[in-house]
C-alpha positions, 0 to 999 in steps of 0.5 A: 011486098017490094020491101020483102023482095029488096030484103031478099035480094040484099040477103042473097047478095050478102050471102054470095059475097061471103061465100065467094070471099070464103072460097078465095081465102087461102089456108093459113090454119095449121092444116095449111102447114100439114099440106105444105109438109106433105107436099115437101115429103112427097117431093123429097121421098117419093119423087112427086113434084106436084105442088112443090113449086107452089108451096116453096117461097121464091127466096127459100134456102136449102142448107145441108150440113155434110162432113162439117161443111154447109152447102147452100142451095136455092129454090131453083137448085132444089127443083132441078135436083128433084126433077132429075130424081122425079119418080124415084122413091126413097127407101126410108121411113118418115117421121114428122114432128112440129118443133114450134108453131104459132100464127106466123111461123112453124118449124117442122122436123122431118126425119128420113131413116135409111139403113144406117143413116138418118137425114133430119130436115128442119123445115121452116114455114112462114105465113105470108097472110094468104098461105104457108110457104117453105122459107128454109130447110136445114138438113143434117146427116147422121 
């Protein structure tokens, strides 16, 4: 009977440790990529900033090609801009497409189609082993 109790306690501890480990593991699956892209789209098109800071790497760069000139911005620059436009919904349609994806990096194309103008954003995500983060965004206006 004592052996049965010890075995039951050991099994309970083992199961608990697996459950706790699973609960703290971050989402590095492709669904984690979708969460990051949805957060990005919410921020740039709907003015919803919740979670944007968390899905963007601290060293992220945002580059915009406009009139044959490249403008470069930091994460802090982008957050400041988004805060100025918080709550403003863009009048555009959104299309997303996975350009390339593997276990370490993904490039997602996010198109914002306005009347007479399309902004195409190539968003690079990197898997840091715990979660997906935005590391680079390159935007083109046509």
